[in-house]
C-alpha positions as a Markdown table, in Angstrom:
| # | Residue | x | y | z |
|---|---|---|---|---|
| 1 | Met | -62.0 | 180.5 | 78.2 |
| 2 | Arg | -58.3 | 179.8 | 78.9 |
| 3 | Leu | -57.2 | 181.7 | 75.8 |
| 4 | Cys | -59.6 | 184.5 | 76.4 |
| 5 | Ala | -58.5 | 184.9 | 80.0 |
| 6 | Arg | -54.8 | 184.9 | 78.9 |
| 7 | Trp | -55.7 | 187.8 | 76.6 |
| 8 | Gly | -57.5 | 189.7 | 79.4 |
| 9 | Leu | -61.0 | 188.9 | 78.3 |
| 10 | Thr | -63.6 | 187.9 | 80.8 |
| 11 | Gln | -66.7 | 185.8 | 80.2 |
| 12 | Ala | -68.7 | 189.0 | 80.6 |
| 13 | Asp | -66.6 | 190.6 | 77.9 |
| 14 | Ile | -67.3 | 187.8 | 75.5 |
| 15 | Glu | -71.0 | 187.7 | 76.3 |
| 16 | Ala | -71.3 | 191.4 | 75.7 |
| 17 | Ala | -69.5 | 191.4 | 72.4 |
| 18 | Pro | -71.8 | 191.9 | 69.4 |
| 19 | Glu | -72.2 | 188.9 | 67.2 |
| 20 | His | -70.4 | 189.4 | 63.9 |
| 21 | Gln | -72.3 | 189.1 | 60.7 |
| 22 | Ala | -70.1 | 186.1 | 59.6 |
| 23 | Thr | -71.0 | 184.3 | 62.8 |
| 24 | Val | -74.7 | 185.0 | 62.4 |
| 25 | Ala | -74.7 | 183.9 | 58.7 |
| 26 | Tyr | -73.0 | 180.5 | 59.5 |
| 27 | Thr | -74.8 | 179.6 | 62.7 |
| 28 | Arg | -78.2 | 180.5 | 61.3 |
| 29 | Tyr | -77.5 | 178.5 | 58.1 |
| 30 | Val | -76.7 | 175.5 | 60.2 |
| 31 | Leu | -79.8 | 176.0 | 62.3 |
| 32 | Asp | -81.9 | 176.4 | 59.2 |
| 33 | Cys | -80.5 | 173.2 | 57.7 |
| 34 | Gly | -81.5 | 171.4 | 60.9 |
| 35 | Ala | -84.9 | 172.9 | 61.1 |
| 36 | Ala | -85.9 | 172.6 | 57.5 |
| 37 | Gly | -84.1 | 169.5 | 56.6 |
| 38 | Asp | -83.3 | 166.2 | 58.3 |
| 39 | Leu | -80.5 | 164.9 | 60.5 |
| 40 | Leu | -78.2 | 164.2 | 57.5 |
| 41 | Glu | -78.5 | 167.7 | 56.2 |
| 42 | Leu | -77.7 | 169.1 | 59.7 |
| 43 | His | -74.6 | 167.0 | 59.9 |
| 44 | Val | -73.5 | 167.9 | 56.4 |
| 45 | Ala | -73.9 | 171.6 | 57.4 |
| 46 | Leu | -71.9 | 171.1 | 60.5 |
| 47 | Ala | -69.1 | 169.1 | 58.8 |
| 48 | Pro | -66.9 | 172.0 | 57.7 |
| 49 | Cys | -66.7 | 173.1 | 61.3 |
| 50 | Val | -66.5 | 169.8 | 63.2 |
| 51 | Ile | -64.3 | 168.0 | 60.8 |
| 52 | Gly | -62.6 | 171.1 | 59.5 |
| 53 | Tyr | -61.3 | 172.1 | 62.9 |
| 54 | Ala | -59.7 | 168.7 | 63.3 |
| 55 | Glu | -58.0 | 168.9 | 59.9 |
| 56 | Ile | -56.8 | 172.5 | 60.5 |
| 57 | Gly | -55.5 | 171.7 | 64.0 |
| 58 | Arg | -53.7 | 168.6 | 62.9 |
| 59 | Ala | -52.2 | 170.4 | 59.8 |
| 60 | Leu | -51.0 | 173.3 | 62.0 |
| 61 | Ser | -49.5 | 171.0 | 64.6 |
| 62 | Glu | -47.6 | 169.1 | 62.0 |
| 63 | Arg | -46.4 | 172.2 | 60.2 |
| 64 | Ile | -45.4 | 174.1 | 63.3 |
| 65 | Gly | -44.0 | 171.2 | 65.3 |
| 66 | Asp | -42.9 | 172.7 | 68.7 |
| 67 | Leu | -45.9 | 174.6 | 69.9 |
| 68 | Ser | -44.4 | 175.7 | 73.2 |
| 69 | Ser | -44.0 | 179.4 | 72.3 |
| 70 | His | -46.8 | 179.6 | 69.7 |
| 71 | Pro | -49.5 | 182.1 | 70.7 |
| 72 | Tyr | -52.2 | 179.7 | 69.7 |
| 73 | Arg | -50.6 | 176.6 | 71.1 |
| 74 | Glu | -53.6 | 175.7 | 73.3 |
| 75 | Trp | -56.1 | 176.1 | 70.4 |
| 76 | Ile | -53.9 | 174.0 | 68.0 |
| 77 | Ala | -53.2 | 171.4 | 70.7 |
| 78 | Glu | -56.9 | 171.1 | 71.5 |
| 79 | Tyr | -58.0 | 170.4 | 67.9 |
| 80 | Ala | -54.9 | 168.4 | 67.0 |
| 81 | Gly | -55.2 | 166.3 | 70.2 |
| 82 | Glu | -56.4 | 162.8 | 70.5 |
| 83 | Gly | -59.7 | 163.9 | 72.1 |
| 84 | Tyr | -60.9 | 166.2 | 69.4 |
| 85 | Gln | -59.5 | 164.0 | 66.6 |
| 86 | Gly | -61.7 | 161.3 | 68.0 |
| 87 | Val | -64.7 | 163.6 | 67.9 |
| 88 | Ala | -64.0 | 164.3 | 64.2 |
| 89 | Thr | -63.6 | 160.6 | 63.4 |
| 90 | Ala | -66.9 | 159.8 | 65.1 |
| 91 | Ala | -68.5 | 162.7 | 63.2 |
| 92 | Arg | -67.3 | 161.3 | 59.9 |
| 93 | Lys | -68.5 | 157.8 | 60.8 |
| 94 | His | -71.9 | 159.1 | 61.9 |
| 95 | Leu | -72.2 | 161.1 | 58.7 |
| 96 | Asp | -71.4 | 158.0 | 56.6 |
| 97 | Glu | -74.0 | 156.0 | 58.6 |
| 98 | Leu | -76.7 | 158.7 | 58.0 |
| 99 | Ala | -75.8 | 158.9 | 54.3 |
| 100 | Ala | -76.1 | 155.1 | 54.0 |
| 101 | Arg | -79.7 | 155.3 | 55.0 |
| 102 | Ser | -80.9 | 157.7 | 52.4 |
| 103 | Met | -78.3 | 158.5 | 49.7 |
| 104 | Thr | -79.4 | 158.9 | 46.1 |
| 105 | Glu | -77.8 | 160.7 | 43.2 |
| 106 | Gln | -80.2 | 163.6 | 43.6 |
| 107 | Arg | -79.7 | 163.7 | 47.3 |
| 108 | Phe | -76.0 | 163.7 | 46.9 |
| 109 | Ala | -76.2 | 166.7 | 44.7 |
| 110 | Glu | -78.3 | 168.5 | 47.3 |
| 111 | Leu | -75.9 | 167.6 | 50.1 |
| 112 | Val | -72.9 | 168.8 | 48.0 |
| 113 | Gly | -74.7 | 172.2 | 47.8 |
| 114 | Ile | -75.3 | 172.3 | 51.5 |
| 115 | Phe | -71.6 | 171.4 | 52.2 |
| 116 | Gly | -70.4 | 174.0 | 49.7 |
| 117 | Gln | -72.5 | 176.7 | 51.2 |
| 118 | Ala | -71.5 | 175.8 | 54.8 |
| 119 | Ser | -67.8 | 175.7 | 53.8 |
| 120 | Ser | -68.1 | 179.1 | 52.2 |
| 121 | Leu | -69.7 | 180.5 | 55.4 |
| 122 | Glu | -67.1 | 178.7 | 57.6 |
| 123 | Ala | -64.4 | 180.4 | 55.4 |
| 124 | Asp | -66.1 | 183.8 | 56.0 |
| 125 | Phe | -66.0 | 183.0 | 59.7 |
| 126 | Trp | -62.2 | 182.4 | 59.6 |
| 127 | Gln | -61.8 | 185.5 | 57.5 |
| 128 | Met | -63.5 | 187.5 | 60.2 |
| 129 | Gly | -60.7 | 186.6 | 62.5 |
| 130 | Leu | -58.0 | 187.5 | 60.0 |
| 131 | Asp | -59.7 | 190.8 | 59.3 |
| 132 | Gly | -59.7 | 191.6 | 63.0 |
| 133 | Ala | -56.0 | 190.8 | 63.4 |
């Protein structure tokens, strides 16, 4: 909400905004993976977001360096920060633990497909932001 408020957007503005097709596609895919699959499939579908944001935040922070005047400094600092980096590390560990319980070659191929589709939908989500800029 800090970023939105700085740009003059209220919580009511955000809640009234129509949900973009890219958001619907990705979130519903993740929900479908959780409803139709198991916990491992759900976490694989979430990985491009949960782990991806940590990777993007860290990479941007390293590339930009001094964030003090960057318009997205709060977002970058949040996802590059120790707190969210810990969330991503824990997510990776949990994903590995879930996989250790039920991984087979066939299952691996299925999970690669889920991860690939989720990554594509996550990329569409990011593209939505770029298209609106």
